[in-house]
A tleap script that builds the chain and sets N, CA, C and O, in Angstrom:
source leaprc.protein.ff14SB
mol = sequence {
  NMET LEU VAL ASP ILE TYR ARG GLY GLY VAL
  ASN PRO ARG GLN PHE VAL ALA VAL PRO THR
  GLY ARG PRO LEU PRO THR ALA HIE LEU PRO
  ASN THR ALA ASP LEU ALA GLU LEU HIE LEU
  TYR LEU GLN GLY THR ASP ILE ALA SER SER
  GLY GLU PHE SER GLY VAL ASP VAL GLN ALA
  VAL LEU LYS GLN VAL VAL ASP ASP GLY PHE
  ALA LEU PHE GLN THR SER CPRO
}
set mol.1.N position { -11.446 -2.933 6.788 }
set mol.1.CA position { -10.837 -2.099 7.476 }
set mol.1.C position { -9.532 -0.762 6.210 }
set mol.1.O position { -9.060 -0.735 5.073 }
set mol.2.N position { -9.549 0.038 7.440 }
set mol.2.CA position { -9.639 1.500 6.463 }
set mol.2.C position { -7.119 0.859 6.429 }
set mol.2.O position { -6.224 0.321 7.080 }
set mol.3.N position { -7.385 1.418 5.384 }
set mol.3.CA position { -5.513 1.655 5.424 }
set mol.3.C position { -4.883 2.935 5.117 }
set mol.3.O position { -5.821 3.617 4.704 }
set mol.4.N position { -3.719 3.719 5.081 }
set mol.4.CA position { -3.283 4.207 4.538 }
set mol.4.C position { -2.235 3.665 3.629 }
set mol.4.O position { -1.429 2.813 4.003 }
set mol.5.N position { -2.257 4.185 2.399 }
set mol.5.CA position { -1.250 4.443 1.513 }
set mol.5.C position { -0.905 5.250 0.369 }
set mol.5.O position { -1.442 6.075 -0.371 }
set mol.6.N position { 0.952 4.295 0.626 }
set mol.6.CA position { 1.811 5.565 -0.217 }
set mol.6.C position { 2.914 4.807 -1.259 }
set mol.6.O position { 3.539 3.751 -1.153 }
set mol.7.N position { 2.878 5.473 -1.937 }
set mol.7.CA position { 3.496 5.951 -3.528 }
set mol.7.C position { 4.503 5.357 -3.258 }
set mol.7.O position { 4.901 5.184 -2.105 }
set mol.8.N position { 5.142 4.902 -4.416 }
set mol.8.CA position { 6.668 5.108 -4.498 }
set mol.8.C position { 6.878 6.449 -5.342 }
set mol.8.O position { 6.034 7.091 -5.967 }
set mol.9.N position { 8.106 6.664 -5.197 }
set mol.9.CA position { 8.939 8.069 -5.833 }
set mol.9.C position { 9.172 7.874 -6.808 }
set mol.9.O position { 8.663 8.485 -7.748 }
set mol.10.N position { 10.017 6.961 -6.922 }
set mol.10.CA position { 10.671 6.571 -8.081 }
set mol.10.C position { 9.797 5.016 -8.798 }
set mol.10.O position { 10.174 4.753 -9.940 }
set mol.11.N position { 9.039 4.336 -8.381 }
set mol.11.CA position { 7.975 3.559 -9.291 }
set mol.11.C position { 6.962 3.941 -8.995 }
set mol.11.O position { 6.421 3.291 -8.100 }
set mol.12.N position { 5.888 5.610 -9.772 }
set mol.12.CA position { 4.506 5.883 -9.395 }
set mol.12.C position { 3.902 4.215 -9.486 }
set mol.12.O position { 2.865 4.283 -8.826 }
set mol.13.N position { 3.964 3.576 -9.703 }
set mol.13.CA position { 2.982 1.581 -10.531 }
set mol.13.C position { 2.546 0.875 -8.990 }
set mol.13.O position { 1.475 0.341 -8.704 }
set mol.14.N position { 4.398 1.174 -7.659 }
set mol.14.CA position { 3.965 0.959 -6.844 }
set mol.14.C position { 3.512 1.687 -5.584 }
set mol.14.O position { 3.320 2.884 -5.369 }
set mol.15.N position { 3.390 0.500 -4.744 }
set mol.15.CA position { 2.158 0.971 -3.909 }
set mol.15.C position { 2.444 -0.148 -2.884 }
set mol.15.O position { 2.615 -1.332 -3.177 }
set mol.16.N position { 2.492 0.736 -0.814 }
set mol.16.CA position { 2.484 -0.058 -0.226 }
set mol.16.C position { 2.075 -0.010 0.654 }
set mol.16.O position { 2.779 0.553 1.492 }
set mol.17.N position { 0.466 -0.617 1.219 }
set mol.17.CA position { -1.132 -0.153 2.537 }
set mol.17.C position { -0.454 -0.874 3.922 }
set mol.17.O position { -0.071 -2.031 4.099 }
set mol.18.N position { -0.473 0.381 4.885 }
set mol.18.CA position { -0.591 0.145 6.279 }
set mol.18.C position { -2.097 0.484 6.706 }
set mol.18.O position { -2.965 1.303 6.404 }
set mol.19.N position { -1.878 -0.891 7.809 }
set mol.19.CA position { -3.674 -0.475 8.491 }
set mol.19.C position { -2.976 1.460 8.912 }
set mol.19.O position { -1.889 1.996 8.697 }
set mol.20.N position { -4.394 1.999 9.629 }
set mol.20.CA position { -4.464 3.663 9.036 }
set mol.20.C position { -3.473 3.843 11.302 }
set mol.20.O position { -4.025 3.427 12.320 }
set mol.21.N position { -2.585 4.291 11.265 }
set mol.21.CA position { -2.709 5.300 12.100 }
set mol.21.C position { -1.021 4.027 12.632 }
set mol.21.O position { -0.368 4.145 13.669 }
set mol.22.N position { -0.812 3.101 11.650 }
set mol.22.CA position { 0.452 1.459 12.095 }
set mol.22.C position { 1.457 3.107 11.568 }
set mol.22.O position { 1.324 3.361 10.371 }
set mol.23.N position { 2.332 4.083 12.345 }
set mol.23.CA position { 3.935 4.319 10.847 }
set mol.23.C position { 4.325 3.068 10.603 }
set mol.23.O position { 4.467 1.991 11.182 }
set mol.24.N position { 4.529 3.872 8.902 }
set mol.24.CA position { 5.297 3.718 8.142 }
set mol.24.C position { 6.428 3.251 8.538 }
set mol.24.O position { 6.979 2.752 7.556 }
set mol.25.N position { 6.986 3.162 9.345 }
set mol.25.CA position { 8.639 2.982 9.152 }
set mol.25.C position { 8.154 1.192 9.728 }
set mol.25.O position { 8.558 0.156 9.200 }
set mol.26.N position { 7.154 1.303 10.987 }
set mol.26.CA position { 7.384 0.517 12.273 }
set mol.26.C position { 7.449 -1.083 10.682 }
set mol.26.O position { 7.889 -2.075 11.262 }
set mol.27.N position { 7.236 -1.358 9.529 }
set mol.27.CA position { 6.734 -2.348 8.786 }
set mol.27.C position { 7.342 -2.914 8.189 }
set mol.27.O position { 6.941 -3.914 7.592 }
set mol.28.N position { 8.740 -2.392 8.134 }
set mol.28.CA position { 9.979 -3.222 8.200 }
set mol.28.C position { 9.717 -4.033 6.527 }
set mol.28.O position { 9.414 -5.224 6.586 }
set mol.29.N position { 9.823 -3.445 5.215 }
set mol.29.CA position { 9.357 -3.216 3.679 }
set mol.29.C position { 10.657 -3.490 3.585 }
set mol.29.O position { 11.471 -2.807 4.207 }
set mol.30.N position { 11.023 -4.486 2.825 }
set mol.30.CA position { 12.472 -5.620 1.448 }
set mol.30.C position { 12.567 -3.561 1.503 }
set mol.30.O position { 11.689 -2.708 1.374 }
set mol.31.N position { 14.293 -3.452 1.791 }
set mol.31.CA position { 14.627 -1.681 1.285 }
set mol.31.C position { 14.978 -2.281 -0.810 }
set mol.31.O position { 16.066 -2.663 -1.241 }
set mol.32.N position { 14.093 -2.192 -1.364 }
set mol.32.CA position { 14.320 -1.846 -2.922 }
set mol.32.C position { 13.874 -0.431 -3.132 }
set mol.32.O position { 13.060 0.307 -2.578 }
set mol.33.N position { 14.976 -0.291 -4.463 }
set mol.33.CA position { 14.149 1.050 -5.476 }
set mol.33.C position { 13.580 1.337 -5.037 }
set mol.33.O position { 13.772 2.186 -4.167 }
set mol.34.N position { 12.165 0.701 -5.395 }
set mol.34.CA position { 11.682 0.890 -5.653 }
set mol.34.C position { 10.288 1.476 -4.969 }
set mol.34.O position { 9.341 2.103 -5.445 }
set mol.35.N position { 10.759 0.723 -2.915 }
set mol.35.CA position { 9.873 2.014 -2.674 }
set mol.35.C position { 10.794 2.955 -2.129 }
set mol.35.O position { 10.272 3.474 -1.142 }
set mol.36.N position { 11.688 3.303 -2.295 }
set mol.36.CA position { 12.661 4.572 -2.333 }
set mol.36.C position { 11.353 5.477 -2.134 }
set mol.36.O position { 10.250 4.996 -2.394 }
set mol.37.N position { 11.519 7.140 -1.548 }
set mol.37.CA position { 11.095 7.595 -1.019 }
set mol.37.C position { 8.964 7.533 -1.420 }
set mol.37.O position { 8.533 8.279 -2.300 }
set mol.38.N position { 8.518 7.106 -1.068 }
set mol.38.CA position { 7.543 6.648 -0.547 }
set mol.38.C position { 7.207 7.483 -0.383 }
set mol.38.O position { 8.040 8.027 0.342 }
set mol.39.N position { 5.721 8.713 -0.720 }
set mol.39.CA position { 4.903 9.126 -0.048 }
set mol.39.C position { 3.576 9.219 0.376 }
set mol.39.O position { 2.803 8.889 -0.524 }
set mol.40.N position { 3.192 9.449 1.103 }
set mol.40.CA position { 0.927 9.470 1.114 }
set mol.40.C position { 0.344 9.712 0.264 }
set mol.40.O position { 0.243 10.864 -0.157 }
set mol.41.N position { -0.147 8.843 -0.187 }
set mol.41.CA position { -1.262 8.950 -1.248 }
set mol.41.C position { -3.174 8.860 -1.031 }
set mol.41.O position { -3.987 9.616 -1.562 }
set mol.42.N position { -3.433 7.839 -0.212 }
set mol.42.CA position { -4.423 8.344 0.115 }
set mol.42.C position { -4.611 7.541 2.092 }
set mol.42.O position { -4.149 6.446 2.411 }
set mol.43.N position { -5.092 8.132 2.686 }
set mol.43.CA position { -4.906 8.453 3.963 }
set mol.43.C position { -6.930 7.715 4.881 }
set mol.43.O position { -8.092 8.090 5.040 }
set mol.44.N position { -6.192 6.772 5.106 }
set mol.44.CA position { -7.293 5.680 5.689 }
set mol.44.C position { -9.130 5.983 5.127 }
set mol.44.O position { -10.222 6.458 5.441 }
set mol.45.N position { -8.116 5.064 3.791 }
set mol.45.CA position { -9.296 4.560 2.585 }
set mol.45.C position { -9.364 3.124 2.625 }
set mol.45.O position { -8.452 2.326 2.837 }
set mol.46.N position { -10.889 2.861 2.331 }
set mol.46.CA position { -11.226 1.886 2.678 }
set mol.46.C position { -10.967 1.246 0.676 }
set mol.46.O position { -11.733 1.568 -0.232 }
set mol.47.N position { -9.539 0.210 0.484 }
set mol.47.CA position { -9.714 -0.365 -0.352 }
set mol.47.C position { -10.531 -0.648 -1.203 }
set mol.47.O position { -10.533 -0.149 -2.328 }
set mol.48.N position { -11.533 -1.685 -0.696 }
set mol.48.CA position { -12.042 -2.722 -1.332 }
set mol.48.C position { -13.348 -1.417 -1.771 }
set mol.48.O position { -13.039 -1.232 -2.949 }
set mol.49.N position { -13.855 -1.020 -1.659 }
set mol.49.CA position { -14.935 -0.281 -2.039 }
set mol.49.C position { -14.210 1.586 -2.525 }
set mol.49.O position { -14.856 2.588 -2.832 }
set mol.50.N position { -13.287 1.474 -2.452 }
set mol.50.CA position { -12.508 3.027 -2.673 }
set mol.50.C position { -13.308 3.677 -4.444 }
set mol.50.O position { -13.935 4.638 -4.889 }
set mol.51.N position { -12.550 1.988 -5.015 }
set mol.51.CA position { -12.951 1.582 -6.840 }
set mol.51.C position { -10.997 2.237 -7.031 }
set mol.51.O position { -10.569 2.073 -8.174 }
set mol.52.N position { -10.252 2.713 -6.295 }
set mol.52.CA position { -8.590 3.746 -6.556 }
set mol.52.C position { -7.771 2.473 -7.792 }
set mol.52.O position { -7.041 2.697 -8.758 }
set mol.53.N position { -8.100 1.633 -7.431 }
set mol.53.CA position { -7.674 0.947 -7.780 }
set mol.53.C position { -8.033 -1.303 -8.714 }
set mol.53.O position { -8.221 -2.493 -8.461 }
set mol.54.N position { -7.893 -0.407 -9.622 }
set mol.54.CA position { -8.946 -1.909 -10.154 }
set mol.54.C position { -8.401 -1.931 -10.929 }
set mol.54.O position { -7.976 -1.122 -11.755 }
set mol.55.N position { -8.310 -3.481 -10.639 }
set mol.55.CA position { -7.310 -4.881 -11.582 }
set mol.55.C position { -6.669 -5.494 -10.075 }
set mol.55.O position { -6.688 -6.670 -9.710 }
set mol.56.N position { -6.229 -4.570 -9.499 }
set mol.56.CA position { -5.714 -5.053 -8.533 }
set mol.56.C position { -6.497 -6.629 -7.676 }
set mol.56.O position { -7.688 -6.924 -7.774 }
set mol.57.N position { -5.878 -7.100 -7.208 }
set mol.57.CA position { -6.645 -8.314 -6.362 }
set mol.57.C position { -6.654 -7.505 -4.409 }
set mol.57.O position { -6.010 -7.569 -3.361 }
set mol.58.N position { -7.598 -6.970 -4.875 }
set mol.58.CA position { -7.452 -5.609 -3.180 }
set mol.58.C position { -8.061 -7.164 -1.572 }
set mol.58.O position { -7.920 -6.943 -0.369 }
set mol.59.N position { -8.402 -7.921 -1.907 }
set mol.59.CA position { -8.520 -9.715 -1.493 }
set mol.59.C position { -7.541 -9.092 -0.455 }
set mol.59.O position { -7.637 -8.521 0.631 }
set mol.60.N position { -5.792 -9.770 -1.968 }
set mol.60.CA position { -4.496 -10.368 -1.665 }
set mol.60.C position { -4.390 -9.059 -0.977 }
set mol.60.O position { -3.597 -9.440 -0.115 }
set mol.61.N position { -4.540 -8.078 -0.756 }
set mol.61.CA position { -3.639 -7.070 -0.211 }
set mol.61.C position { -4.066 -6.969 1.185 }
set mol.61.O position { -3.282 -6.464 1.988 }
set mol.62.N position { -5.131 -7.356 1.548 }
set mol.62.CA position { -5.650 -7.435 2.537 }
set mol.62.C position { -5.303 -8.132 3.725 }
set mol.62.O position { -5.256 -7.828 4.917 }
set mol.63.N position { -5.075 -9.148 3.060 }
set mol.63.CA position { -4.961 -10.135 3.403 }
set mol.63.C position { -3.498 -9.969 3.287 }
set mol.63.O position { -3.125 -10.712 4.194 }
set mol.64.N position { -2.832 -9.663 2.959 }
set mol.64.CA position { -1.681 -9.352 2.922 }
set mol.64.C position { -1.153 -8.388 4.434 }
set mol.64.O position { -0.173 -8.755 5.082 }
set mol.65.N position { -1.798 -7.417 4.740 }
set mol.65.CA position { -1.832 -6.532 5.263 }
set mol.65.C position { -1.916 -6.507 7.137 }
set mol.65.O position { -1.355 -5.879 8.035 }
set mol.66.N position { -3.606 -8.249 6.965 }
set mol.66.CA position { -3.899 -8.692 8.627 }
set mol.66.C position { -2.074 -9.837 8.203 }
set mol.66.O position { -0.980 -9.676 8.744 }
set mol.67.N position { -2.284 -10.415 7.585 }
set mol.67.CA position { -1.671 -11.315 7.982 }
set mol.67.C position { 0.494 -11.110 8.257 }
set mol.67.O position { 1.166 -11.825 9.000 }
set mol.68.N position { 1.109 -9.762 7.246 }
set mol.68.CA position { 2.028 -9.276 7.642 }
set mol.68.C position { 2.402 -7.787 8.245 }
set mol.68.O position { 3.542 -7.491 8.605 }
set mol.69.N position { 1.135 -6.787 8.307 }
set mol.69.CA position { 1.384 -5.495 8.849 }
set mol.69.C position { 1.322 -4.386 7.355 }
set mol.69.O position { 1.471 -3.164 7.351 }
set mol.70.N position { 1.063 -5.270 6.211 }
set mol.70.CA position { 1.584 -4.069 5.627 }
set mol.70.C position { 1.617 -5.170 3.983 }
set mol.70.O position { 1.838 -6.380 3.932 }
set mol.71.N position { 1.338 -4.289 2.899 }
set mol.71.CA position { 1.057 -5.331 1.888 }
set mol.71.C position { 1.567 -4.735 0.944 }
set mol.71.O position { 0.916 -3.710 0.745 }
set mol.72.N position { 2.722 -4.871 -0.026 }
set mol.72.CA position { 2.632 -4.649 -1.562 }
set mol.72.C position { 2.290 -4.655 -2.191 }
set mol.72.O position { 1.787 -5.695 -2.617 }
set mol.73.N position { 2.223 -3.272 -2.989 }
set mol.73.CA position { 0.946 -3.957 -4.347 }
set mol.73.C position { 1.165 -3.146 -5.670 }
set mol.73.O position { 0.759 -1.998 -5.490 }
set mol.74.N position { 1.780 -3.371 -7.244 }
set mol.74.CA position { 2.163 -2.448 -8.325 }
set mol.74.C position { 0.015 -2.497 -8.682 }
set mol.74.O position { -0.985 -3.100 -8.291 }
set mol.75.N position { 0.474 -1.266 -9.776 }
set mol.75.CA position { -1.116 -0.530 -10.359 }
set mol.75.C position { -0.350 -1.522 -11.732 }
set mol.75.O position { 0.742 -2.088 -11.693 }
set mol.76.N position { -1.754 -1.468 -13.365 }
set mol.76.CA position { -0.766 -1.340 -14.358 }
set mol.76.C position { -1.165 -0.252 -15.015 }
set mol.76.O position { -2.078 0.567 -14.912 }
set mol.77.N position { 0.199 -0.544 -16.067 }
set mol.77.CA position { 0.731 0.896 -16.671 }
set mol.77.C position { -0.732 1.790 -16.590 }
set mol.77.O position { -0.761 2.962 -16.965 }
savepdb mol mol.pdb
quit
């Protein structure tokens, strides 16, 4: 599954993944400070094979995208 990944502008360790082509505003994200000022980080990426997010449970992220239409996750410092 290809996803677009957005990075938080306030908390650069906070990320949101949505299916590629889905507009971010349709994701109904929680209204939290960490999700303010999101910027596109990766577009049309296969998060499972990219190796970009070591230490992140990629399968759990993908399951959340399928179940909820988006996934929230953080990286380690």
